[in-house]
C-alpha positions in Angstrom: -8.5 26.6 -2.1 -9.7 26.0 1.4 -13.1 24.9 0.1 -11.4 22.4 -2.3 -9.3 21.1 0.5 -12.3 20.6 2.8 -14.2 18.9 0.0 -11.3 16.5 -0.7 -10.8 15.7 3.0 -14.5 14.9 3.3 -14.5 12.7 0.2 -11.4 10.9 1.5 -13.1 10.3 4.9 -16.2 9.0 3.1 -14.0 6.6 1.0 -12.2 5.4 4.0 -15.5 4.6 5.8 -16.8 2.8 2.7 -13.7 0.7 2.4 -13.7 0.0 6.1 -17.3 -1.2 6.1 -16.8 -3.3 3.0 -13.7 -4.8 4.5 -15.7 -5.9 7.6 -18.4 -7.4 5.4 -16.2 -9.0 2.8 -12.4 -8.4 3.1 -11.5 -10.0 -0.3 -14.0 -7.9 -2.2 -12.6 -4.8 -0.5 -9.2 -5.9 -1.6 -10.2 -6.4 -5.2 -12.0 -3.0 -5.2 -8.9 -1.4 -3.8 -6.7 -2.9 -6.5 -9.0 -1.5 -9.2 -8.8 1.9 -7.6 -5.2 1.6 -6.4 -4.3 5.2 -7.3 -6.1 6.5 -4.2 -4.5 6.7 -0.8 -7.5 4.9 0.8 -7.2 2.0 -1.6 -3.5 1.5 -0.8 -4.3 1.4 2.9 -6.9 -1.3 2.2 -4.5 -3.4 0.2 -1.9 -3.1 3.0 -4.6 -4.1 5.6 -5.5 -7.2 3.5 -1.9 -8.3 3.4 -1.8 -8.1 7.2 -5.1 -10.0 7.3 -3.5 -12.7 5.2 -0.7 -13.0 7.8 -3.2 -13.1 10.6 -5.0 -16.0 8.9 -1.8 -17.7 7.8 -2.0 -21.5 7.6 1.2 -23.3 8.8 1.3 -26.2 6.5 4.1 -28.5 5.5 6.2 -29.9 8.4 9.8 -28.8 8.2 9.3 -25.5 6.3 10.4 -22.2 7.6 6.9 -21.2 8.8 6.6 -24.3 10.9 9.9 -23.5 12.6 8.8 -19.9 13.2 5.6 -21.2 14.9 7.6 -23.6 17.0 10.1 -20.9 18.0 7.2 -18.7 19.1 5.9 -21.4 21.4 9.4 -21.9 22.9 9.8 -18.2 23.4 6.5 -18.0 25.2 8.0 -20.2 28.0 11.1 -18.0 28.4 11.3 -15.2 31.0 11.6 -11.6 29.8 15.2 -11.5 30.9 16.1 -13.6 27.9 15.3 -10.7 25.7 18.8 -9.4 26.3 20.2 -12.8 25.1 18.7 -12.1 21.7 20.4 -8.7 21.5 23.7 -10.2 22.8 23.4 -13.1 20.3 24.0 -10.8 17.4 27.7 -11.4 17.6 27.7 -14.8 19.4 28.7 -18.1 18.0 25.7 -20.1 19.3 22.7 -18.0 18.2 21.4 -16.4 15.1 23.1 -13.3 13.6 19.7 -12.2 12.2 18.1 -10.1 14.9 14.8 -9.0 13.5 12.8 -12.3 13.3 13.9 -13.5 16.8 13.1 -10.1 18.2 9.6 -10.0 16.7 9.0 -13.6 17.8 10.1 -12.8 21.4 7.9 -9.7 21.6 4.8 -11.5 20.2 5.4 -14.3 22.6 4.8 -11.9 25.5 1.2 -11.8 24.4 0.4 -15.2 22.8 1.9 -18.4 21.7 -0.4 -18.7 18.7 1.3 -18.1 15.4 -1.5 -15.8 13.9 -0.2 -12.6 15.5 3.4 -13.5 14.7 2.6 -13.9 10.9 0.5 -10.7 11.0 3.6 -8.9 12.3 5.7 -10.5 9.6 3.1 -9.5 6.9 3.0 -5.9 8.3 6.8 -5.5 7.9 7.1 -7.5 4.6 4.0 -5.7 3.2 5.2 -2.3 4.0 8.4 -2.6 1.9 6.6 -4.8 -0.7 4.0 -2.1 -1.4 6.6 0.8 -1.1 8.6 -0.9 -3.9 5.6 -1.6 -6.1 4.5 2.0 -5.7 7.8 3.1 -7.2 6.8 1.5 -10.4 3.1 2.2 -10.1 3.7 5.9 -9.9 5.4 5.8 -13.3 2.8 3.5 -14.8 -0.1 5.8 -13.6 1.5 8.8 -15.3 1.9 6.8 -18.6 -0.4 3.8 -18.5 0.1 1.0 -21.1 -0.7 -2.7 -21.3 2.9 -3.8 -21.7 4.1 -1.9 -18.6 1.0 -3.1 -16.7 1.9 -6.8 -17.4 5.4 -6.3 -16.2 4.2 -4.4 -13.1 2.0 -7.3 -12.3 4.9 -9.7 -12.8 7.1 -7.6 -10.6 4.5 -7.9 -7.8 4.5 -11.7 -8.3 8.3 -12.2 -8.1 8.1 -12.2 -4.3 4.4 -11.9 -3.3 3.0 -11.8 0.2 3.0 -15.6 0.5 6.8 -15.3 0.7 6.5 -14.6 4.4 6.7 -18.4 4.6 10.5 -17.6 4.4 10.2 -14.3 6.2 13.8 -13.5 6.8 15.3 -13.8 3.3 12.4 -12.3 1.3 11.6 -9.5 3.7 15.3 -8.5 3.5 15.0 -8.7 -0.3 12.3 -6.1 -0.4 14.0 -3.8 2.1 17.2 -4.0 0.1 15.4 -3.4 -3.2 13.6 -0.3 -1.9 16.8 1.2 -0.6 19.0 0.1 -3.5 16.5 1.6 -6.0 17.4 5.1 -4.7 21.1 4.4 -4.3 21.4 3.0 -7.9 19.1 5.2 -9.9 19.6 8.5 -8.1 23.0 8.0 -6.3 21.4 8.8 -3.0 23.8 7.5 -0.2 21.2 8.1 2.5 19.4 4.9 1.5 22.5 2.8 2.4 21.0 3.0 5.9 18.0 1.0 4.6 20.0 -1.5 2.5 22.4 -2.2 5.4 19.5 -2.7 7.7 18.5 -5.7 5.5 21.5 -7.5 7.1 19.6 -7.5 10.4 16.8 -9.4 8.8 19.1 -11.9 6.9 22.8 -11.9 7.4 23.6 -13.0 3.8 22.7 -9.5 2.6 26.1 -8.4 3.8 27.3 -9.8 0.5 24.8 -7.9 -1.7 25.5 -4.7 0.2 29.2 -5.2 -0.6 28.3 -5.4 -4.3 26.2 -2.3 -4.0 29.0 -0.4 -2.2 31.5 -1.5 -4.9 29.1 -0.3 -7.6 28.4 3.0 -5.8 32.1 3.9 -5.6 33.3 2.3 -8.9 30.4 3.9 -10.9 29.3 2.8 -14.3 32.4 0.8 -15.4 30.7 -1.2 -18.2 34.0 -1.9 -19.8 34.8 -4.0 -16.6 31.3 -5.2 -15.7 30.4 -6.6 -19.2 33.3 -9.0 -19.5 32.9 -10.0 -15.9 29.2 -10.8 -16.5 30.1 -12.9 -19.6 32.9 -14.8 -17.7 30.5 -15.5 -14.8 28.6 -17.9 -17.1 31.9 -19.9 -17.6 34.2 -19.7 -14.6 32.1 -20.3 -11.4 32.7 -24.1 -11.0 36.4 -23.6 -11.3 36.3 -21.2 -8.3 34.4 -23.4 -5.9 37.5 -24.5 -3.8 38.4 -20.8 -3.5 34.9 -19.9 -2.1 35.0 -22.8 0.4 38.4 -21.7 1.7 37.0 -18.2 2.3 34.1 -19.7 4.2 36.5 -21.8 6.2 38.4 -18.8 7.3 35.4 -17.2 8.9 34.7 -17.5 12.6 31.8 -17.7 15.1 28.2 -17.5 13.9 29.2 -16.4 10.4 31.2 -19.6 9.9 28.4 -21.8 11.1 26.0 -20.0 8.8 28.3 -20.1 5.8 28.7 -23.9 6.2 25.0 -24.2 6.0 25.3 -23.1 2.4 28.8 -24.2 1.3 29.1 -27.6 3.0 29.4 -30.4 0.4 26.6 -32.4 2.1 24.3 -29.4 2.0 25.0 -28.8 -1.7 24.3 -32.5 -2.5 21.1 -32.4 -0.5 19.9 -29.3 -2.4 20.7 -30.9 -5.8 18.8 -34.1 -4.8 15.7 -32.0 -3.7 15.9 -30.2 -7.0 15.7 -33.4 -8.9 12.5 -34.3 -7.1 10.7 -31.1 -8.4 8.2 -31.2 -11.2 9.6 -30.3 -14.6 7.8 -27.0 -14.8 9.2 -25.9 -11.5 12.7 -26.7 -12.6 12.4 -24.6 -15.7 10.4 -21.8 -14.3 13.3 -19.7 -13.0 15.5 -20.5 -16.0 12.9 -19.3 -18.5 12.4 -16.1 -16.6 16.2 -15.6 -16.5 16.5 -16.2 -20.2 13.7 -13.8 -20.9 15.0 -11.0 -18.8 18.5 -11.4 -20.3 16.9 -11.3 -23.8 14.9 -8.3 -22.8 17.9 -6.4 -21.6 19.9 -7.2 -24.7 17.0 -6.4 -26.9 16.6 -3.0 -25.4 20.3 -2.2 -25.3 21.0 -3.3 -28.9 17.8 -2.0 -30.6 16.4 0.7 -28.4 19.4 2.1 -26.5 18.3 5.7 -27.3 15.1 5.1 -25.4 17.2 4.4 -22.2 19.6 7.4 -22.3 18.5 9.0 -19.0 21.2 8.7 -16.2 19.1 6.6 -13.8 18.5 4.0 -16.6 22.2 3.9 -17.4 23.0 3.4 -13.7 20.6 0.5 -13.5 22.0 -1.2 -16.5 25.5 -1.0 -15.2 24.4 -2.3 -11.8 22.6 -5.2 -13.5 25.8 -6.3 -15.2 27.8 -6.3 -12.0 25.0 -8.0 -10.0 24.5 -10.7 -12.7 28.2 -11.6 -12.3 27.8 -11.8 -8.6 24.7 -14.1 -8.9 26.4 -16.4 -11.4 29.6 -16.7 -9.4 27.4 -17.4 -6.3 25.6 -20.2 -8.1 28.4 -22.6 -7.2 26.5 -22.6 -3.9 23.0 -23.4 -5.1 21.1 -22.0 -2.1 23.2 -18.8 -2.2 23.4 -17.6 -5.9 20.0 -19.1 -6.6 18.3 -17.0 -3.9 20.0 -13.7 -5.0 19.0 -14.5 -8.6 15.5 -13.5 -7.5 16.8 -10.0 -6.6 18.3 -9.9 -10.1 14.8 -10.7 -11.4 13.5 -7.7 -9.5 16.0 -5.2 -10.9 15.9 -6.7 -14.4 12.1 -6.4 -14.5 12.4 -2.8 -13.3 14.8 -2.1 -16.2 12.4 -3.6 -18.8 9.5 -1.8 -17.2 11.3 1.6 -17.4 11.6 0.9 -21.2 8.0 -0.2 -21.7 6.4 2.6 -19.6 7.6 4.9 -22.3 5.5 3.0 -24.9 1.8 3.6 -23.8 -0.8 1.7 -25.7 -3.1 -1.3 -25.6 -1.3 -3.6 -28.0 1.1 -6.3 -26.7 4.5 -5.7 -28.3 7.0 -8.4 -29.3 9.1 -8.1 -26.1 6.1 -8.7 -23.9 4.9 -11.5 -26.1 8.2 -13.4 -25.7 8.0 -13.0 -22.0 4.3 -14.0 -21.5 4.8 -17.7 -21.0 7.9 -17.4 -18.7 6.1 -14.8 -16.5 2.8 -16.7 -16.4 4.6 -19.9 -15.5 6.6 -18.2 -12.8 3.5 -16.5 -11.3 1.6 -19.8 -11.4 4.4 -21.6 -9.5 4.5 -18.8 -7.0 0.8 -19.1 -6.5 0.9 -22.9 -6.2 3.7 -22.7 -3.6 1.9 -20.0 -1.7 -1.5 -21.7 -1.8 -0.4 -23.9 1.2 -0.4 -20.9 3.4 -3.5 -19.0 2.1 -6.5 -19.6 4.2 -9.4 -20.5 1.8 -11.9 -18.8 4.1 -10.1 -15.5 3.5 -12.0 -15.4 0.2 -15.4 -15.6 1.8 -17.6 -13.0 3.5 -16.9 -12.2 7.2 -13.7 -11.2 8.9 -13.4 -13.8 11.7 -14.1 -17.2 10.2 -10.5 -17.9 8.9 -9.3 -17.6 12.5 -11.7 -20.3 13.7 -11.4 -22.8 10.9 -8.0 -22.8 9.1 -8.2 -24.5 5.7 -5.5 -23.9 3.1 -6.4 -23.0 -0.4 -4.1 -25.8 -1.6 -6.3 -28.4 0.2 -9.4 -27.1 -1.7 -7.8 -26.8 -5.1 -5.1 -29.4 -5.4 -5.8 -32.3 -3.0 
């Protein structure tokens, strides 16, 4: 046994050295190689390292986007004395500053070393990538035990729902992965310890107070499908009638929470969101809708025709939570930038549900369910790539590890302009 352990450790060390050398020579090839051999510990480390490298070479593109504001905030923080650090901590409950502490804290710490955004986005990628890969590994472990083409396609789509390029909106989407990873254990295995993790997502983006409330309600109420199912159905009909009620709730809030709520519920904000939506290309407008319809179809398809395949308790728990969370998302859609954002989290859990069904069907043939979802999933992934291309440094695909830092050039400029 000791000889086997020594042999394994030596092989692991050799693989690590090989990957490290390849990463220095050509990071992107090392990344692709690691994806192909993702079942090894060394490969997972290389994938994580490449995600951080992406952040380090991040291209801050469009003026007015979140990334540009993060970079500006970093430069402003670099001019502040260290004593202002305590203002960030104190601002958690203040009325003049952000209630999300993680991003300002990271920005302030990085500003002690540099005012250039590369280290800031590398830090963002490190935190985002950690929970991103942790969540993917939950599915990959099941896939590796029972590999199949249909499960693999949905695993790939799961990874593209919120890919690393989403650090452009670091706060919301990092909180999403933190919440998902914690909620996975709370929902499927009723493990309350992971509430610590789900609640910590509120420190990244304050709006996760709401989804944590939904999770807590589910945890204590249990699988009450007789309540959740009618609620989910009504959520497609009633939301617009309840808009005045939601606005009155937001109006009763105080301090920073009220200011933040008005950013989403204010009539002018809602109108501006609707106008910006009208300016989008047709395929971007229908991308989310097609995925939503497919996931709903997939859940119904499984529950009606293959319910016996999903009789384990974790799968029953997940289905019940999906009903409750779908109702929450639909009622929240009266505020477009609220419900629409949390719909992405519904996508994550719904894709997980379909994946848990498909992973029980190993094989190389694409089945009917996957066939129906191919176009919506491909379109969604293509849109995510196009939106993310503005921040991907084109030089990251070439040999050498330092060039992207010297000559930032977005992949979008190369491919689309």
